[in-house]
C-alpha positions in Angstrom: 32.0 -8.6 -42.3 29.9 -5.0 -42.7 29.6 -3.2 -39.7 26.7 -3.5 -38.8 26.8 -7.4 -38.7 30.9 -6.3 -36.3 28.8 -4.7 -34.0 26.0 -7.7 -33.1 28.8 -10.0 -32.4 30.2 -7.6 -29.9 26.7 -6.9 -28.3 26.1 -10.3 -28.3 29.9 -11.6 -26.7 29.2 -9.3 -24.3 25.9 -9.3 -23.7 25.8 -11.3 -19.9 27.8 -8.5 -18.7 25.5 -6.0 -20.3 22.9 -8.4 -18.6 24.5 -8.3 -15.0 24.7 -4.6 -14.9 21.7 -4.0 -15.3 20.4 -6.5 -12.4 23.3 -5.2 -10.1 21.6 -1.8 -10.1 18.3 -3.1 -10.4 19.4 -4.7 -7.0 21.5 -2.6 -5.6 17.9 0.6 -6.1 15.4 -2.1 -4.7 18.6 -2.5 -2.0 18.7 1.2 -0.9 15.2 1.2 -0.8 14.7 -0.8 2.1 17.3 0.9 3.9 14.9 3.6 3.4 11.7 3.0 3.7 12.4 0.0 6.5 12.7 1.8 9.9 15.6 1.3 11.9 15.8 -1.5 14.3 12.8 -3.3 12.0 15.1 -5.8 10.6 16.1 -9.2 12.4 18.5 -7.9 14.9 19.2 -4.9 13.4 19.7 -3.5 16.7 22.1 -6.1 18.0 23.9 -5.7 15.1 24.4 -1.7 15.7 24.8 -1.8 18.7 27.8 -4.1 18.0 29.0 -1.1 15.8 29.1 1.5 18.3 31.0 -0.6 20.2 33.2 -1.1 17.8 33.2 3.0 16.3 32.8 4.5 20.2 34.7 2.1 21.8 37.5 0.4 20.3 36.2 -3.1 21.9 34.4 -6.2 21.4 31.3 -7.1 22.1 31.5 -8.5 26.3 29.9 -11.4 27.0 26.7 -12.2 27.9 25.6 -8.8 24.8 24.0 -10.5 21.7 26.0 -10.7 18.7 29.6 -11.7 20.4 29.9 -14.8 18.9 30.0 -13.2 15.6 33.6 -12.8 13.8 34.2 -8.3 13.7 35.3 -8.3 10.1 31.3 -6.6 8.9 31.1 -4.9 12.5 34.4 -3.0 11.8 33.9 -1.8 8.2 30.5 -0.7 9.5 32.6 1.1 12.2 34.5 2.7 9.7 30.8 4.0 8.3 29.8 4.6 11.7 32.7 7.0 12.6 32.8 8.8 8.9 29.1 9.8 9.2 28.0 9.8 12.7 26.5 7.2 13.4 24.0 7.5 10.6 22.3 4.3 11.2 20.8 4.2 7.3 23.9 4.9 5.6 25.2 1.8 7.5 23.1 0.1 6.0 25.2 0.6 3.0 27.8 -1.7 3.9 25.5 -4.6 3.1 24.0 -3.1 0.2 28.3 -2.9 -1.2 28.4 -6.3 -0.1 25.2 -8.1 -1.6 26.4 -5.7 -4.5 30.0 -8.1 -4.5 27.8 -11.4 -4.2 26.0 -10.9 -7.5 29.4 -10.7 -9.0 30.7 -13.4 -7.5 28.1 -15.8 -8.2 28.6 -14.5 -11.8 32.4 -15.4 -11.7 30.9 -18.8 -10.3 28.7 -19.9 -12.8 31.3 -18.2 -15.9 34.1 -20.0 -14.4 31.4 -23.6 -14.1 30.1 -22.7 -17.6 32.8 -20.7 -19.4 30.6 -21.2 -22.7 26.9 -20.0 -21.6 27.6 -16.6 -20.2 24.1 -15.6 -20.3 23.9 -18.6 -18.1 26.2 -17.0 -15.0 24.1 -13.4 -15.9 21.3 -15.5 -15.5 22.8 -17.0 -11.4 23.4 -13.5 -10.4 19.7 -13.1 -11.3 18.3 -15.1 -9.3 20.0 -14.5 -6.0 19.5 -10.4 -6.7 15.8 -11.4 -7.3 15.6 -13.0 -4.1 13.3 -11.0 -1.6 15.2 -12.1 1.1 18.4 -11.2 -0.1 17.5 -7.4 -1.2 15.9 -6.8 2.0 18.5 -8.2 4.5 21.2 -6.2 2.1 18.8 -3.3 3.1 19.8 -3.9 6.4 22.5 -3.9 9.2 23.2 -7.5 9.2 26.0 -9.6 9.1 24.6 -12.0 7.2 25.7 -9.9 3.3 29.4 -10.6 4.3 29.0 -14.3 5.1 27.2 -15.0 1.4 29.8 -13.2 -0.4 32.4 -15.1 2.2 30.0 -18.1 0.7 30.4 -17.3 -2.9 34.2 -16.4 -2.7 35.0 -20.1 -1.1 33.0 -21.5 -4.2 35.2 -19.2 -6.0 38.6 -20.7 -4.8 
């Protein structure tokens, strides 16, 4: 086998990973763009989610009865509270928690597809691409919203 033949074989073998890396980068870029161009509070229920996060960050408490989003599990909000404390309650930086969760969701979708179709790795990259190119996924990954953790949990559940 020649050196160029070896390189072509290596490139094909890792093509799915190169595609996945590009898809995750494009997704992250679009989601981060949404964090910058969307006014704080314009995303669905974002102010309620932010209030929940600030309650944990400022008072170490879960929301009492009567407050919006009180029925939601607290893990997403605790992650947001950590970022809020580290950044001085900068909502745009708190939105980056959702971006990271969205990226992890794409990687989980890829892993699920790799497990389902082990001989077709490019199909796995295609599955991640399908999710990454959903405008709602990009938009909500750029917002303070616990749906991103729910999507990740669902993908990890399917993977398990």
